[in-house]
C-alpha positions in Angstrom: 113.5 16.5 223.9 115.1 16.7 220.4 113.7 19.8 219.9 114.6 21.3 222.9 117.9 20.5 222.4 117.9 22.0 218.8 116.4 25.3 220.5 118.9 25.4 223.2 121.6 25.1 220.8 120.4 28.0 218.6 120.0 30.0 221.8 123.5 29.1 222.8 125.1 30.1 219.2 122.8 33.4 219.2 124.3 34.4 222.5 128.0 33.6 221.4 127.3 36.0 218.1 125.9 38.5 220.2 129.1 38.5 222.7 131.5 38.4 220.0 129.6 41.5 218.3 129.6 43.1 221.7 133.3 42.7 221.9 134.0 44.8 219.0 134.0 48.6 219.6 133.5 51.2 217.0 136.1 53.2 218.7 138.6 51.8 220.8 141.8 53.4 222.4 145.3 52.9 223.1 148.1 54.1 225.7 151.5 54.2 226.4 150.6 52.7 229.8 147.8 50.5 228.5 147.6 46.8 228.6 146.4 44.7 225.5 144.5 42.6 227.9 142.2 45.2 228.4 138.9 46.0 226.4 140.6 48.9 224.9 138.0 51.3 226.2 138.6 55.1 227.4 139.2 54.0 230.8 141.0 50.6 230.1 142.8 51.3 227.0 145.2 48.8 224.9 149.0 48.8 224.7 149.4 48.1 220.9 147.6 48.9 217.5 147.8 45.3 216.9 146.1 44.7 220.3 143.3 46.8 219.7 142.4 46.1 215.9 140.8 42.6 216.9 138.5 44.7 219.4 137.7 47.4 216.9 134.6 46.5 214.3 135.2 47.1 210.6 134.8 50.7 209.9 135.5 51.6 213.6 138.6 53.7 214.6 141.4 53.3 217.3 142.6 56.7 218.9 145.7 57.1 221.0 145.1 58.6 224.5 148.7 59.9 225.2 152.4 59.3 223.9 153.4 55.9 223.2 155.0 53.5 220.9 151.9 51.4 219.8 153.7 48.8 217.4 153.8 47.7 214.0 150.4 46.4 212.7 148.6 44.7 210.1 145.3 46.1 208.7 142.7 43.7 207.1 139.4 45.7 207.7 138.2 49.0 207.3 139.6 51.1 210.1 141.2 54.5 211.4 144.1 54.9 213.2 144.3 58.2 214.6 147.3 59.6 216.7 146.2 63.3 216.5 147.2 65.4 219.6 149.8 63.5 220.7 153.1 61.4 220.0 151.7 58.3 218.4 154.6 56.2 217.2 155.6 53.0 215.5 158.9 51.8 215.6 159.5 49.0 213.4 162.9 47.6 213.9 163.5 44.7 211.6 159.9 44.9 210.4 157.3 46.9 208.3 155.5 49.4 210.2 152.3 49.2 208.7 151.0 46.3 206.1 147.5 46.7 204.5 146.2 43.4 203.3 142.1 44.1 203.2 139.9 43.1 200.4 139.2 45.9 197.5 136.2 47.4 199.4 138.0 48.3 202.4 138.8 52.1 203.4 141.8 52.6 205.5 142.9 55.9 207.2 146.6 56.2 209.0 146.5 59.8 210.7 149.1 61.6 212.9 151.5 59.1 213.1 155.1 58.9 213.4 156.4 55.8 211.7 160.2 55.1 212.5 162.1 52.3 210.8 165.0 52.7 213.1 167.7 52.5 210.4 167.0 48.7 209.9 163.0 48.2 209.0 161.7 46.9 206.1 159.6 49.4 204.9 157.1 52.2 206.2 153.8 51.0 204.8 153.1 48.2 202.5 149.8 48.4 200.6 149.3 44.9 199.4 145.4 45.4 198.7 142.5 47.6 199.9 140.2 49.9 198.0 141.4 53.4 199.6 144.1 54.1 201.7 144.5 57.7 203.1 147.7 58.9 204.7 147.5 62.1 206.6 149.6 64.2 208.6 152.5 61.3 209.2 155.9 61.3 209.4 157.6 58.1 207.5 161.4 57.7 208.1 164.6 55.4 208.1 163.7 52.4 206.6 166.0 50.4 204.4 163.5 50.0 201.6 160.6 52.3 200.5 158.7 54.9 202.9 155.3 53.8 201.0 155.1 50.6 198.5 151.8 50.1 196.7 151.9 46.9 194.7 148.0 46.3 194.4 146.2 44.7 191.3 142.7 45.8 192.0 142.9 49.6 191.1 143.8 50.9 195.0 143.7 54.5 195.4 146.0 56.1 197.8 145.7 59.6 199.1 148.8 61.2 200.9 148.2 64.4 202.5 150.3 67.0 205.0 153.1 64.3 205.4 157.1 64.1 205.3 158.4 61.0 203.9 162.2 61.0 204.2 165.7 59.2 204.9 164.6 56.3 203.7 167.2 54.1 201.5 164.5 53.2 198.8 162.1 55.0 197.2 160.2 57.9 199.1 156.8 56.6 197.4 156.7 53.6 194.9 153.6 52.6 193.1 152.9 49.8 190.5 150.3 47.4 189.5 149.8 44.4 187.4 146.5 44.9 186.8 144.1 47.8 187.4 146.1 50.9 187.6 147.3 51.8 191.1 146.3 55.5 191.7 148.1 57.9 193.9 147.2 61.7 194.8 150.1 63.6 196.7 149.2 66.8 198.2 151.5 68.8 200.3 154.1 66.1 200.7 158.2 66.4 201.2 159.9 63.6 200.0 163.8 63.9 201.1 166.4 61.8 201.7 165.1 58.8 200.0 166.6 57.0 197.0 164.0 58.3 194.4 161.6 60.8 195.7 158.5 59.6 193.8 159.0 56.4 191.5 156.0 55.8 189.2 156.3 52.4 187.8 154.2 50.3 185.2 150.5 50.5 186.0 150.6 53.6 188.0 148.8 56.7 187.7 150.1 59.7 190.1 149.0 63.4 190.5 151.3 65.7 193.0 150.5 69.2 193.7 152.5 71.6 196.1 155.1 68.9 197.2 158.9 68.9 197.6 161.1 66.6 195.9 164.3 67.5 197.5 167.9 65.7 198.3 167.2 62.5 197.3 170.1 60.1 196.3 168.8 59.5 192.8 165.9 61.4 191.0 163.5 63.8 192.3 160.6 62.1 190.3 161.1 59.1 188.2 158.3 57.8 186.2 159.3 54.4 184.7 156.9 51.8 183.0 159.3 49.0 183.6 156.2 46.8 183.3 153.7 48.8 181.4 152.4 52.1 181.3 153.2 54.7 183.9 151.8 58.4 184.2 152.3 61.1 186.3 151.3 64.9 186.7 153.1 67.3 188.7 152.1 70.8 189.4 153.7 73.5 191.7 156.2 71.7 193.2 160.1 72.2 194.3 162.3 69.7 192.5 165.8 70.8 193.9 169.2 69.3 195.2 168.5 65.4 193.7 171.6 63.4 193.4 170.2 62.4 190.0 167.8 64.2 187.7 165.0 66.6 188.7 162.3 64.7 186.6 162.8 61.6 184.5 160.2 60.1 182.3 161.2 56.8 180.7 164.1 54.1 181.1 166.5 52.9 178.9 166.3 49.4 180.3 162.9 48.9 179.0 160.6 50.1 176.4 157.4 50.9 178.0 155.6 54.1 178.0 156.2 56.6 180.8 154.4 59.8 180.5 155.0 62.9 182.5 153.2 66.4 182.6 154.7 69.5 184.5 153.6 73.1 185.1 154.6 75.7 187.3 157.4 73.7 189.1 160.7 75.1 190.2 163.5 72.7 189.1 167.0 73.9 190.2 170.3 72.4 191.7 169.8 68.9 190.6 172.9 66.8 189.5 172.0 65.5 186.5 169.3 66.9 184.3 166.7 69.1 185.4 164.1 67.4 183.1 165.3 64.3 180.9 163.4 61.6 178.9 164.7 58.0 178.4 163.3 54.8 176.1 159.8 55.2 176.3 159.6 58.3 177.9 157.5 61.5 177.1 157.1 64.9 179.0 154.2 67.4 178.3 155.2 70.9 179.7 153.0 73.7 180.0 156.3 76.0 179.6 155.9 77.8 182.7 158.3 75.6 184.9 161.7 77.5 186.2 164.7 75.2 185.2 167.6 76.5 186.2 171.1 75.7 187.8 171.1 71.8 187.3 173.8 69.9 185.8 172.0 70.4 182.5 169.3 72.8 182.0 166.6 72.9 179.6 163.7 70.7 178.9 165.3 68.8 175.7 162.6 66.4 174.2 159.9 68.0 176.0 156.3 68.8 174.4 155.0 72.2 174.9 151.3 72.2 175.7 148.7 74.6 176.9 145.4 75.2 178.1 142.6 73.6 175.6 145.0 71.8 174.2 
């Protein structure tokens, strides 16, 4: 009798586990007219990303069927949120649009999303921990703090492509790490109307190409080793009309190293310096940048470099 009961318990556990596995689909769907009580299938979609994420398997995908506001979400697994082809909105009043707090093996992709802070949202995307975060074809705007904040000690890689980060009271993109370097690659990004466009803080390494850093309240690009080494490399970008400096490497408030390399950039009409250094800052230039019409032109303190050097 005891053996029969044990066998029965095993069968019940196995069936329960199988049911749980079946409940998490690899692809789920959200709709503006969905319901989070649904299974999030193509014919019975959910209403919000938060409702769908618990029904989506690790390494799965949540797709938007039609226009809708799909709500703020916290991500703890490898997943893709894809709003390509429709208006997939996250209206994040008084909260953060997307919080990423997965372990350091997880890859998260956000694609085709409009993340709106409604002038009082905390921040657009907060990367606490992950292996890789991809932000593609997104618009992030009107937050009280950063558009994207990265502060992960485990060496996260953040890739932002074909996106607009604008009109945030804090930095457009801010990176820092107290452990392994937080790394970011920016490709075809417009950072405008923020505090600093890009703020590379201690423990960060950033590469940017074909970007626009314009009309920010403070600096277009600020490399600020506030707690440790910060490094940025900026190529073929527009750095214009910022209320502070176009590029600034170093911070008089600390003595940590802040390294900046610039090549083939248009640096013009910034209120302060086109390019400047402060305590701990160093700028290497390939001497092929256009620096004109700023409060102060030139590249004082820069070190010319070239191919092969």
